[in-house]
HTML snippet that shows the backbone in 3Dmol.js (N, CA, C, O; Angstrom):
<script src="https://3Dmol.org/build/3Dmol-min.js"></script>
<div id="view" style="width:600px;height:400px;position:relative"></div>
<script>
const pdb = `
ATOM      1  N   MET A   1      -4.851  -8.660  -3.766  1.00  0.00           N
ATOM      2  CA  MET A   1      -5.562  -8.973  -4.807  1.00  0.00           C
ATOM      3  C   MET A   1      -6.829  -9.890  -4.254  1.00  0.00           C
ATOM      4  O   MET A   1      -7.764 -10.029  -5.042  1.00  0.00           O
ATOM      5  N   SER A   2      -6.889 -10.293  -3.430  1.00  0.00           N
ATOM      6  CA  SER A   2      -7.940 -11.076  -2.954  1.00  0.00           C
ATOM      7  C   SER A   2      -9.466 -10.413  -2.845  1.00  0.00           C
ATOM      8  O   SER A   2     -10.567 -10.831  -3.204  1.00  0.00           O
ATOM      9  N   ASP A   3      -9.102  -9.391  -2.295  1.00  0.00           N
ATOM     10  CA  ASP A   3     -10.154  -8.944  -1.983  1.00  0.00           C
ATOM     11  C   ASP A   3     -10.608  -8.155  -3.536  1.00  0.00           C
ATOM     12  O   ASP A   3     -11.791  -8.271  -3.855  1.00  0.00           O
ATOM     13  N   ILE A   4      -9.898  -7.557  -4.254  1.00  0.00           N
ATOM     14  CA  ILE A   4     -10.496  -7.289  -5.720  1.00  0.00           C
ATOM     15  C   ILE A   4     -10.972  -8.502  -6.206  1.00  0.00           C
ATOM     16  O   ILE A   4     -11.901  -8.303  -6.988  1.00  0.00           O
ATOM     17  N   ALA A   5     -10.691  -9.749  -6.046  1.00  0.00           N
ATOM     18  CA  ALA A   5     -11.019 -11.011  -6.727  1.00  0.00           C
ATOM     19  C   ALA A   5     -12.173 -11.207  -6.248  1.00  0.00           C
ATOM     20  O   ALA A   5     -13.037 -11.482  -7.080  1.00  0.00           O
ATOM     21  N   ALA A   6     -12.644 -11.131  -4.607  1.00  0.00           N
ATOM     22  CA  ALA A   6     -13.858 -11.198  -4.320  1.00  0.00           C
ATOM     23  C   ALA A   6     -14.982 -10.193  -4.552  1.00  0.00           C
ATOM     24  O   ALA A   6     -16.120 -10.644  -4.680  1.00  0.00           O
ATOM     25  N   ARG A   7     -14.807  -9.068  -4.609  1.00  0.00           N
ATOM     26  CA  ARG A   7     -15.696  -7.882  -5.198  1.00  0.00           C
ATOM     27  C   ARG A   7     -16.131  -8.392  -6.618  1.00  0.00           C
ATOM     28  O   ARG A   7     -17.327  -8.450  -6.902  1.00  0.00           O
ATOM     29  N   VAL A   8     -15.134  -8.769  -7.526  1.00  0.00           N
ATOM     30  CA  VAL A   8     -15.244  -9.012  -8.967  1.00  0.00           C
ATOM     31  C   VAL A   8     -16.405 -10.320  -9.144  1.00  0.00           C
ATOM     32  O   VAL A   8     -17.337 -10.309  -9.949  1.00  0.00           O
ATOM     33  N   LYS A   9     -16.091 -11.407  -8.196  1.00  0.00           N
ATOM     34  CA  LYS A   9     -16.876 -12.773  -8.152  1.00  0.00           C
ATOM     35  C   LYS A   9     -18.077 -12.129  -7.422  1.00  0.00           C
ATOM     36  O   LYS A   9     -19.029 -12.628  -8.021  1.00  0.00           O
ATOM     37  N   ASN A  10     -18.481 -11.475  -6.667  1.00  0.00           N
ATOM     38  CA  ASN A  10     -19.668 -10.990  -6.214  1.00  0.00           C
ATOM     39  C   ASN A  10     -20.656 -10.086  -7.289  1.00  0.00           C
ATOM     40  O   ASN A  10     -21.857 -10.290  -7.467  1.00  0.00           O
ATOM     41  N   VAL A  11     -19.936  -9.178  -7.864  1.00  0.00           N
ATOM     42  CA  VAL A  11     -20.426  -8.311  -9.053  1.00  0.00           C
ATOM     43  C   VAL A  11     -20.708  -9.426 -10.354  1.00  0.00           C
ATOM     44  O   VAL A  11     -21.471  -8.907 -11.168  1.00  0.00           O
ATOM     45  N   VAL A  12     -20.388 -10.484 -10.657  1.00  0.00           N
ATOM     46  CA  VAL A  12     -20.347 -11.646 -11.541  1.00  0.00           C
ATOM     47  C   VAL A  12     -21.681 -12.063 -11.170  1.00  0.00           C
ATOM     48  O   VAL A  12     -22.610 -12.016 -11.977  1.00  0.00           O
ATOM     49  N   ALA A  13     -21.817 -12.485  -9.930  1.00  0.00           N
ATOM     50  CA  ALA A  13     -22.887 -13.703  -9.603  1.00  0.00           C
ATOM     51  C   ALA A  13     -23.860 -12.591  -9.607  1.00  0.00           C
ATOM     52  O   ALA A  13     -24.732 -12.713 -10.467  1.00  0.00           O
ATOM     53  N   ARG A  14     -23.946 -11.342  -8.725  1.00  0.00           N
ATOM     54  CA  ARG A  14     -25.427 -10.474  -8.764  1.00  0.00           C
ATOM     55  C   ARG A  14     -25.684 -10.056 -10.337  1.00  0.00           C
ATOM     56  O   ARG A  14     -26.830 -10.181 -10.766  1.00  0.00           O
ATOM     57  N   THR A  15     -24.761  -9.616 -11.112  1.00  0.00           N
ATOM     58  CA  THR A  15     -25.287  -9.575 -12.486  1.00  0.00           C
ATOM     59  C   THR A  15     -25.765 -10.493 -13.308  1.00  0.00           C
ATOM     60  O   THR A  15     -26.837 -10.376 -13.902  1.00  0.00           O
ATOM     61  N   LEU A  16     -24.820 -11.688 -13.409  1.00  0.00           N
ATOM     62  CA  LEU A  16     -25.302 -12.693 -14.548  1.00  0.00           C
ATOM     63  C   LEU A  16     -26.440 -13.573 -13.645  1.00  0.00           C
ATOM     64  O   LEU A  16     -27.127 -14.364 -14.291  1.00  0.00           O
ATOM     65  N   LYS A  17     -26.648 -13.485 -12.345  1.00  0.00           N
ATOM     66  CA  LYS A  17     -27.697 -13.945 -11.594  1.00  0.00           C
ATOM     67  C   LYS A  17     -27.237 -15.648 -11.782  1.00  0.00           C
ATOM     68  O   LYS A  17     -27.724 -16.515 -12.507  1.00  0.00           O
ATOM     69  N   VAL A  18     -26.089 -15.701 -10.797  1.00  0.00           N
ATOM     70  CA  VAL A  18     -25.521 -17.378 -11.094  1.00  0.00           C
ATOM     71  C   VAL A  18     -25.327 -17.604  -9.994  1.00  0.00           C
ATOM     72  O   VAL A  18     -25.158 -16.588  -9.319  1.00  0.00           O
ATOM     73  N   ASP A  19     -25.240 -19.009  -9.198  1.00  0.00           N
ATOM     74  CA  ASP A  19     -24.547 -19.230  -8.114  1.00  0.00           C
ATOM     75  C   ASP A  19     -23.304 -18.990  -8.001  1.00  0.00           C
ATOM     76  O   ASP A  19     -22.482 -19.440  -8.799  1.00  0.00           O
ATOM     77  N   PRO A  20     -22.947 -18.120  -6.821  1.00  0.00           N
ATOM     78  CA  PRO A  20     -21.537 -17.636  -6.470  1.00  0.00           C
ATOM     79  C   PRO A  20     -20.473 -18.900  -6.470  1.00  0.00           C
ATOM     80  O   PRO A  20     -19.288 -18.822  -6.792  1.00  0.00           O
ATOM     81  N   ALA A  21     -21.149 -20.036  -6.051  1.00  0.00           N
ATOM     82  CA  ALA A  21     -20.040 -21.113  -6.263  1.00  0.00           C
ATOM     83  C   ALA A  21     -19.763 -21.374  -7.577  1.00  0.00           C
ATOM     84  O   ALA A  21     -18.558 -21.624  -7.629  1.00  0.00           O
ATOM     85  N   ARG A  22     -20.292 -21.450  -8.752  1.00  0.00           N
ATOM     86  CA  ARG A  22     -20.063 -21.042 -10.201  1.00  0.00           C
ATOM     87  C   ARG A  22     -18.877 -20.162 -10.631  1.00  0.00           C
ATOM     88  O   ARG A  22     -18.115 -20.509 -11.534  1.00  0.00           O
ATOM     89  N   VAL A  23     -18.750 -19.005  -9.946  1.00  0.00           N
ATOM     90  CA  VAL A  23     -17.682 -18.217 -10.370  1.00  0.00           C
ATOM     91  C   VAL A  23     -16.423 -18.180  -9.693  1.00  0.00           C
ATOM     92  O   VAL A  23     -16.101 -17.699  -8.606  1.00  0.00           O
ATOM     93  N   THR A  24     -15.749 -18.824 -10.616  1.00  0.00           N
ATOM     94  CA  THR A  24     -14.249 -19.579  -9.975  1.00  0.00           C
ATOM     95  C   THR A  24     -13.307 -18.692 -10.764  1.00  0.00           C
ATOM     96  O   THR A  24     -13.700 -18.368 -11.884  1.00  0.00           O
ATOM     97  N   ASN A  25     -12.211 -18.280 -10.390  1.00  0.00           N
ATOM     98  CA  ASN A  25     -11.166 -17.779 -11.098  1.00  0.00           C
ATOM     99  C   ASN A  25     -11.104 -18.196 -12.773  1.00  0.00           C
ATOM    100  O   ASN A  25     -10.759 -17.341 -13.589  1.00  0.00           O
ATOM    101  N   GLU A  26     -11.373 -19.221 -13.088  1.00  0.00           N
ATOM    102  CA  GLU A  26     -11.055 -19.682 -14.464  1.00  0.00           C
ATOM    103  C   GLU A  26     -12.373 -19.559 -15.245  1.00  0.00           C
ATOM    104  O   GLU A  26     -12.334 -19.593 -16.475  1.00  0.00           O
ATOM    105  N   ALA A  27     -13.668 -19.402 -14.521  1.00  0.00           N
ATOM    106  CA  ALA A  27     -14.764 -19.190 -15.242  1.00  0.00           C
ATOM    107  C   ALA A  27     -14.897 -18.460 -16.175  1.00  0.00           C
ATOM    108  O   ALA A  27     -14.441 -17.334 -15.975  1.00  0.00           O
ATOM    109  N   ARG A  28     -15.512 -18.691 -17.509  1.00  0.00           N
ATOM    110  CA  ARG A  28     -15.400 -18.063 -18.545  1.00  0.00           C
ATOM    111  C   ARG A  28     -17.004 -17.275 -18.652  1.00  0.00           C
ATOM    112  O   ARG A  28     -17.980 -18.015 -18.529  1.00  0.00           O
ATOM    113  N   PHE A  29     -17.173 -16.182 -18.819  1.00  0.00           N
ATOM    114  CA  PHE A  29     -18.221 -15.496 -18.854  1.00  0.00           C
ATOM    115  C   PHE A  29     -19.432 -16.159 -19.783  1.00  0.00           C
ATOM    116  O   PHE A  29     -20.485 -16.631 -19.353  1.00  0.00           O
ATOM    117  N   VAL A  30     -19.020 -16.072 -21.128  1.00  0.00           N
ATOM    118  CA  VAL A  30     -20.096 -16.736 -21.958  1.00  0.00           C
ATOM    119  C   VAL A  30     -20.157 -18.224 -21.882  1.00  0.00           C
ATOM    120  O   VAL A  30     -21.277 -18.663 -21.619  1.00  0.00           O
ATOM    121  N   GLU A  31     -19.161 -19.138 -22.060  1.00  0.00           N
ATOM    122  CA  GLU A  31     -19.045 -20.426 -22.091  1.00  0.00           C
ATOM    123  C   GLU A  31     -19.776 -21.077 -20.535  1.00  0.00           C
ATOM    124  O   GLU A  31     -20.779 -21.787 -20.462  1.00  0.00           O
ATOM    125  N   ASP A  32     -19.009 -20.629 -19.510  1.00  0.00           N
ATOM    126  CA  ASP A  32     -19.381 -21.302 -18.274  1.00  0.00           C
ATOM    127  C   ASP A  32     -20.387 -20.679 -17.444  1.00  0.00           C
ATOM    128  O   ASP A  32     -20.863 -21.374 -16.546  1.00  0.00           O
ATOM    129  N   LEU A  33     -20.879 -19.246 -17.613  1.00  0.00           N
ATOM    130  CA  LEU A  33     -21.463 -18.525 -16.682  1.00  0.00           C
ATOM    131  C   LEU A  33     -22.776 -18.135 -17.647  1.00  0.00           C
ATOM    132  O   LEU A  33     -23.792 -17.728 -17.083  1.00  0.00           O
ATOM    133  N   GLY A  34     -22.753 -18.248 -18.956  1.00  0.00           N
ATOM    134  CA  GLY A  34     -23.935 -18.166 -19.729  1.00  0.00           C
ATOM    135  C   GLY A  34     -24.173 -16.531 -20.056  1.00  0.00           C
ATOM    136  O   GLY A  34     -25.258 -16.053 -20.384  1.00  0.00           O
ATOM    137  N   ALA A  35     -23.083 -15.881 -19.914  1.00  0.00           N
ATOM    138  CA  ALA A  35     -23.447 -14.326 -20.312  1.00  0.00           C
ATOM    139  C   ALA A  35     -23.956 -14.184 -21.747  1.00  0.00           C
ATOM    140  O   ALA A  35     -23.536 -14.886 -22.667  1.00  0.00           O
ATOM    141  N   GLU A  36     -24.660 -13.464 -21.851  1.00  0.00           N
ATOM    142  CA  GLU A  36     -25.387 -12.926 -23.302  1.00  0.00           C
ATOM    143  C   GLU A  36     -24.399 -11.560 -23.612  1.00  0.00           C
ATOM    144  O   GLU A  36     -23.681 -11.179 -22.688  1.00  0.00           O
ATOM    145  N   SER A  37     -24.375 -11.018 -24.577  1.00  0.00           N
ATOM    146  CA  SER A  37     -23.636  -9.729 -25.179  1.00  0.00           C
ATOM    147  C   SER A  37     -24.058  -8.514 -24.398  1.00  0.00           C
ATOM    148  O   SER A  37     -23.221  -7.670 -24.076  1.00  0.00           O
ATOM    149  N   ILE A  38     -25.602  -8.375 -24.016  1.00  0.00           N
ATOM    150  CA  ILE A  38     -25.974  -7.308 -23.431  1.00  0.00           C
ATOM    151  C   ILE A  38     -25.316  -7.545 -21.944  1.00  0.00           C
ATOM    152  O   ILE A  38     -24.550  -6.701 -21.479  1.00  0.00           O
ATOM    153  N   GLN A  39     -25.641  -8.682 -21.260  1.00  0.00           N
ATOM    154  CA  GLN A  39     -24.787  -8.975 -20.240  1.00  0.00           C
ATOM    155  C   GLN A  39     -23.612  -8.354 -19.889  1.00  0.00           C
ATOM    156  O   GLN A  39     -23.458  -7.712 -18.850  1.00  0.00           O
ATOM    157  N   SER A  40     -22.608  -8.571 -20.913  1.00  0.00           N
ATOM    158  CA  SER A  40     -21.340  -8.301 -20.852  1.00  0.00           C
ATOM    159  C   SER A  40     -21.230  -6.740 -20.706  1.00  0.00           C
ATOM    160  O   SER A  40     -20.247  -6.297 -20.113  1.00  0.00           O
ATOM    161  N   VAL A  41     -22.182  -5.870 -21.211  1.00  0.00           N
ATOM    162  CA  VAL A  41     -21.919  -4.464 -21.316  1.00  0.00           C
ATOM    163  C   VAL A  41     -22.477  -4.177 -19.751  1.00  0.00           C
ATOM    164  O   VAL A  41     -22.162  -3.112 -19.219  1.00  0.00           O
ATOM    165  N   GLU A  42     -23.070  -4.869 -19.236  1.00  0.00           N
ATOM    166  CA  GLU A  42     -23.839  -4.678 -17.493  1.00  0.00           C
ATOM    167  C   GLU A  42     -22.754  -5.034 -17.066  1.00  0.00           C
ATOM    168  O   GLU A  42     -22.430  -4.213 -16.206  1.00  0.00           O
ATOM    169  N   LEU A  43     -21.892  -5.899 -17.187  1.00  0.00           N
ATOM    170  CA  LEU A  43     -20.783  -6.570 -16.252  1.00  0.00           C
ATOM    171  C   LEU A  43     -19.791  -5.297 -16.190  1.00  0.00           C
ATOM    172  O   LEU A  43     -19.361  -4.754 -15.173  1.00  0.00           O
ATOM    173  N   VAL A  44     -19.520  -4.940 -17.615  1.00  0.00           N
ATOM    174  CA  VAL A  44     -18.409  -3.498 -17.696  1.00  0.00           C
ATOM    175  C   VAL A  44     -18.973  -2.343 -16.481  1.00  0.00           C
ATOM    176  O   VAL A  44     -18.242  -1.951 -15.571  1.00  0.00           O
ATOM    177  N   ALA A  45     -20.224  -1.952 -16.643  1.00  0.00           N
ATOM    178  CA  ALA A  45     -20.752  -1.160 -16.140  1.00  0.00           C
ATOM    179  C   ALA A  45     -20.978  -1.202 -14.488  1.00  0.00           C
ATOM    180  O   ALA A  45     -21.076  -0.223 -13.748  1.00  0.00           O
ATOM    181  N   ALA A  46     -21.022  -2.349 -14.189  1.00  0.00           N
ATOM    182  CA  ALA A  46     -21.153  -2.864 -12.541  1.00  0.00           C
ATOM    183  C   ALA A  46     -19.624  -2.671 -12.180  1.00  0.00           C
ATOM    184  O   ALA A  46     -19.391  -1.939 -11.218  1.00  0.00           O
ATOM    185  N   PHE A  47     -18.746  -3.144 -12.726  1.00  0.00           N
ATOM    186  CA  PHE A  47     -17.397  -3.264 -12.476  1.00  0.00           C
ATOM    187  C   PHE A  47     -16.855  -1.657 -12.165  1.00  0.00           C
ATOM    188  O   PHE A  47     -16.310  -1.289 -11.124  1.00  0.00           O
ATOM    189  N   GLU A  48     -17.118  -0.937 -13.188  1.00  0.00           N
ATOM    190  CA  GLU A  48     -16.916   0.615 -13.148  1.00  0.00           C
ATOM    191  C   GLU A  48     -17.628   1.128 -11.608  1.00  0.00           C
ATOM    192  O   GLU A  48     -16.942   1.647 -10.728  1.00  0.00           O
ATOM    193  N   GLU A  49     -19.275   0.851 -11.458  1.00  0.00           N
ATOM    194  CA  GLU A  49     -19.453   1.505 -10.346  1.00  0.00           C
ATOM    195  C   GLU A  49     -19.013   0.656  -9.058  1.00  0.00           C
ATOM    196  O   GLU A  49     -18.796   1.301  -8.032  1.00  0.00           O
ATOM    197  N   GLU A  50     -18.880  -0.581  -9.030  1.00  0.00           N
ATOM    198  CA  GLU A  50     -18.084  -1.238  -7.861  1.00  0.00           C
ATOM    199  C   GLU A  50     -16.888  -0.640  -7.344  1.00  0.00           C
ATOM    200  O   GLU A  50     -16.756  -0.360  -6.153  1.00  0.00           O
ATOM    201  N   PHE A  51     -15.765  -0.382  -8.471  1.00  0.00           N
ATOM    202  CA  PHE A  51     -14.518  -0.321  -8.166  1.00  0.00           C
ATOM    203  C   PHE A  51     -14.477   1.462  -8.456  1.00  0.00           C
ATOM    204  O   PHE A  51     -13.373   1.982  -8.296  1.00  0.00           O
ATOM    205  N   ASP A  52     -15.221   2.046  -8.722  1.00  0.00           N
ATOM    206  CA  ASP A  52     -15.436   3.752  -8.764  1.00  0.00           C
ATOM    207  C   ASP A  52     -13.914   4.114  -9.868  1.00  0.00           C
ATOM    208  O   ASP A  52     -12.945   4.841  -9.648  1.00  0.00           O
ATOM    209  N   ILE A  53     -14.295   3.168 -11.187  1.00  0.00           N
ATOM    210  CA  ILE A  53     -13.195   3.417 -12.430  1.00  0.00           C
ATOM    211  C   ILE A  53     -13.853   3.537 -13.398  1.00  0.00           C
ATOM    212  O   ILE A  53     -15.051   3.263 -13.325  1.00  0.00           O
ATOM    213  N   GLU A  54     -13.274   3.992 -14.635  1.00  0.00           N
ATOM    214  CA  GLU A  54     -13.341   4.133 -15.906  1.00  0.00           C
ATOM    215  C   GLU A  54     -12.976   2.781 -16.848  1.00  0.00           C
ATOM    216  O   GLU A  54     -11.804   2.498 -16.600  1.00  0.00           O
ATOM    217  N   MET A  55     -13.329   2.188 -17.470  1.00  0.00           N
ATOM    218  CA  MET A  55     -12.741   1.105 -18.172  1.00  0.00           C
ATOM    219  C   MET A  55     -13.090   1.666 -19.781  1.00  0.00           C
ATOM    220  O   MET A  55     -14.171   2.206 -20.018  1.00  0.00           O
ATOM    221  N   ASP A  56     -12.301   1.517 -20.582  1.00  0.00           N
ATOM    222  CA  ASP A  56     -12.344   1.277 -22.020  1.00  0.00           C
ATOM    223  C   ASP A  56     -13.195   0.041 -21.984  1.00  0.00           C
ATOM    224  O   ASP A  56     -12.951  -0.980 -21.341  1.00  0.00           O
ATOM    225  N   GLU A  57     -14.319   0.292 -22.830  1.00  0.00           N
ATOM    226  CA  GLU A  57     -15.368  -0.799 -23.116  1.00  0.00           C
ATOM    227  C   GLU A  57     -14.831  -1.748 -23.837  1.00  0.00           C
ATOM    228  O   GLU A  57     -14.817  -2.926 -23.480  1.00  0.00           O
ATOM    229  N   GLN A  58     -14.273  -1.258 -25.067  1.00  0.00           N
ATOM    230  CA  GLN A  58     -13.651  -2.241 -25.948  1.00  0.00           C
ATOM    231  C   GLN A  58     -12.542  -3.154 -25.401  1.00  0.00           C
ATOM    232  O   GLN A  58     -12.609  -4.360 -25.636  1.00  0.00           O
ATOM    233  N   SER A  59     -11.748  -2.757 -24.841  1.00  0.00           N
ATOM    234  CA  SER A  59     -10.730  -3.471 -24.189  1.00  0.00           C
ATOM    235  C   SER A  59     -11.594  -4.336 -22.940  1.00  0.00           C
ATOM    236  O   SER A  59     -11.323  -5.537 -22.945  1.00  0.00           O
ATOM    237  N   ALA A  60     -12.347  -4.009 -22.138  1.00  0.00           N
ATOM    238  CA  ALA A  60     -13.004  -4.666 -21.251  1.00  0.00           C
ATOM    239  C   ALA A  60     -14.121  -5.667 -21.611  1.00  0.00           C
ATOM    240  O   ALA A  60     -14.505  -6.553 -20.848  1.00  0.00           O
ATOM    241  N   LEU A  61     -14.668  -5.412 -23.008  1.00  0.00           N
ATOM    242  CA  LEU A  61     -15.261  -6.282 -23.697  1.00  0.00           C
ATOM    243  C   LEU A  61     -14.488  -7.846 -24.017  1.00  0.00           C
ATOM    244  O   LEU A  61     -15.062  -8.931 -24.116  1.00  0.00           O
ATOM    245  N   GLY A  62     -13.171  -7.594 -24.124  1.00  0.00           N
ATOM    246  CA  GLY A  62     -11.983  -8.776 -24.607  1.00  0.00           C
ATOM    247  C   GLY A  62     -11.733  -9.620 -23.367  1.00  0.00           C
ATOM    248  O   GLY A  62     -11.343 -10.781 -23.490  1.00  0.00           O
ATOM    249  N   VAL A  63     -11.950  -9.060 -22.154  1.00  0.00           N
ATOM    250  CA  VAL A  63     -11.806  -9.866 -21.041  1.00  0.00           C
ATOM    251  C   VAL A  63     -12.789 -10.867 -20.898  1.00  0.00           C
ATOM    252  O   VAL A  63     -13.966 -10.523 -20.788  1.00  0.00           O
ATOM    253  N   LYS A  64     -12.452 -12.136 -20.884  1.00  0.00           N
ATOM    254  CA  LYS A  64     -13.048 -13.211 -21.147  1.00  0.00           C
ATOM    255  C   LYS A  64     -13.606 -14.124 -19.902  1.00  0.00           C
ATOM    256  O   LYS A  64     -14.637 -14.796 -19.883  1.00  0.00           O
ATOM    257  N   ASN A  65     -12.614 -13.953 -18.853  1.00  0.00           N
ATOM    258  CA  ASN A  65     -12.966 -14.844 -17.502  1.00  0.00           C
ATOM    259  C   ASN A  65     -12.298 -14.020 -16.634  1.00  0.00           C
ATOM    260  O   ASN A  65     -11.583 -13.031 -16.789  1.00  0.00           O
ATOM    261  N   ILE A  66     -12.889 -14.968 -15.186  1.00  0.00           N
ATOM    262  CA  ILE A  66     -12.650 -14.047 -13.936  1.00  0.00           C
ATOM    263  C   ILE A  66     -11.201 -13.464 -13.732  1.00  0.00           C
ATOM    264  O   ILE A  66     -11.012 -12.275 -13.477  1.00  0.00           O
ATOM    265  N   ARG A  67     -10.400 -14.201 -13.836  1.00  0.00           N
ATOM    266  CA  ARG A  67      -9.029 -14.071 -13.544  1.00  0.00           C
ATOM    267  C   ARG A  67      -8.461 -12.917 -14.321  1.00  0.00           C
ATOM    268  O   ARG A  67      -7.920 -11.957 -13.774  1.00  0.00           O
ATOM    269  N   THR A  68      -8.600 -13.044 -15.553  1.00  0.00           N
ATOM    270  CA  THR A  68      -8.451 -11.898 -16.717  1.00  0.00           C
ATOM    271  C   THR A  68      -9.190 -10.371 -16.250  1.00  0.00           C
ATOM    272  O   THR A  68      -8.644  -9.276 -16.379  1.00  0.00           O
ATOM    273  N   ALA A  69     -10.416 -10.587 -15.742  1.00  0.00           N
ATOM    274  CA  ALA A  69     -11.137  -9.500 -15.216  1.00  0.00           C
ATOM    275  C   ALA A  69     -10.461  -8.750 -14.020  1.00  0.00           C
ATOM    276  O   ALA A  69     -10.317  -7.534 -13.893  1.00  0.00           O
ATOM    277  N   VAL A  70     -10.041  -9.860 -13.082  1.00  0.00           N
ATOM    278  CA  VAL A  70      -9.511  -9.309 -11.649  1.00  0.00           C
ATOM    279  C   VAL A  70      -7.826  -8.451 -12.057  1.00  0.00           C
ATOM    280  O   VAL A  70      -7.335  -7.502 -11.446  1.00  0.00           O
ATOM    281  N   ASP A  71      -7.337  -9.070 -13.082  1.00  0.00           N
ATOM    282  CA  ASP A  71      -5.921  -8.423 -13.570  1.00  0.00           C
ATOM    283  C   ASP A  71      -6.415  -6.960 -14.248  1.00  0.00           C
ATOM    284  O   ASP A  71      -5.888  -5.876 -13.996  1.00  0.00           O
ATOM    285  N   PHE A  72      -7.494  -7.166 -15.122  1.00  0.00           N
ATOM    286  CA  PHE A  72      -7.852  -6.084 -15.905  1.00  0.00           C
ATOM    287  C   PHE A  72      -8.294  -4.632 -14.923  1.00  0.00           C
ATOM    288  O   PHE A  72      -8.064  -3.433 -15.082  1.00  0.00           O
ATOM    289  N   ILE A  73      -8.881  -5.255 -14.077  1.00  0.00           N
ATOM    290  CA  ILE A  73      -9.254  -4.091 -12.952  1.00  0.00           C
ATOM    291  C   ILE A  73      -8.318  -3.592 -12.088  1.00  0.00           C
ATOM    292  O   ILE A  73      -8.243  -2.420 -11.719  1.00  0.00           O
ATOM    293  N   ALA A  74      -7.442  -4.706 -11.700  1.00  0.00           N
ATOM    294  CA  ALA A  74      -6.450  -4.053 -10.974  1.00  0.00           C
ATOM    295  C   ALA A  74      -5.604  -3.094 -11.405  1.00  0.00           C
ATOM    296  O   ALA A  74      -5.226  -2.203 -10.645  1.00  0.00           O
ATOM    297  N   ARG A  75      -5.163  -3.189 -12.848  1.00  0.00           N
ATOM    298  CA  ARG A  75      -4.557  -2.128 -13.679  1.00  0.00           C
ATOM    299  C   ARG A  75      -5.158  -1.099 -13.656  1.00  0.00           C
ATOM    300  O   ARG A  75      -4.517  -0.071 -13.876  1.00  0.00           O
ATOM    301  N   HIS A  76      -6.423  -1.026 -13.415  1.00  0.00           N
ATOM    302  CA  HIS A  76      -6.889   0.467 -13.635  1.00  0.00           C
ATOM    303  C   HIS A  76      -7.186   1.064 -12.252  1.00  0.00           C
ATOM    304  O   HIS A  76      -7.529   2.243 -12.170  1.00  0.00           O
ATOM    305  N   LEU A  77      -7.076   0.362 -11.264  1.00  0.00           N
ATOM    306  CA  LEU A  77      -7.282   1.017  -9.874  1.00  0.00           C
ATOM    307  C   LEU A  77      -6.231   2.002  -9.616  1.00  0.00           C
ATOM    308  O   LEU A  77      -5.060   1.724  -9.877  1.00  0.00           O
ATOM    309  N   PRO A  78      -6.609   3.284  -9.056  1.00  0.00           N
ATOM    310  CA  PRO A  78      -5.514   4.110  -8.600  1.00  0.00           C
ATOM    311  C   PRO A  78      -4.584   3.412  -7.549  1.00  0.00           C
ATOM    312  O   PRO A  78      -5.145   2.475  -6.980  1.00  0.00           O
ATOM    313  N   PRO A  79      -3.244   3.660  -7.147  1.00  0.00           N
ATOM    314  CA  PRO A  79      -2.427   3.211  -6.340  1.00  0.00           C
ATOM    315  C   PRO A  79      -3.077   3.324  -5.114  1.00  0.00           C
ATOM    316  O   PRO A  79      -3.717   4.274  -4.664  1.00  0.00           O
ATOM    317  N   GLY A  80      -2.769   1.963  -4.512  1.00  0.00           N
ATOM    318  CA  GLY A  80      -3.332   2.179  -3.217  1.00  0.00           C
ATOM    319  C   GLY A  80      -4.933   1.847  -3.032  1.00  0.00           C
ATOM    320  O   GLY A  80      -5.499   1.690  -1.950  1.00  0.00           O
ATOM    321  N   GLY A  81      -5.543   1.774  -4.363  1.00  0.00           N
ATOM    322  CA  GLY A  81      -7.307   1.500  -4.368  1.00  0.00           C
ATOM    323  C   GLY A  81      -7.519   0.152  -4.165  1.00  0.00           C
ATOM    324  O   GLY A  81      -8.666  -0.294  -4.126  1.00  0.00           O
TER     325      GLY A  81
END
`;
const viewer = $3Dmol.createViewer("view");
viewer.addModel(pdb, "pdb");
viewer.setStyle({}, {cartoon: {color: "spectrum"}});
viewer.zoomTo();
viewer.render();
</script>
């Protein structure tokens, strides 16, 4: 799981253009990292590209922090992915 978390944090820092040190497990995309609505959509696309998965956009947009994003993505990865 730590590899997934590290990759999620890198994608978030890069997409939102924030200091990676701010991207903690409990960091909330909007409240803590300043994501705007268009950036939330960009994050979903970036996660799909990074992990080569398809995510339901409505469900993905309901993810509000790093920890839940890691869990969400882990559920969408193929076994052993």
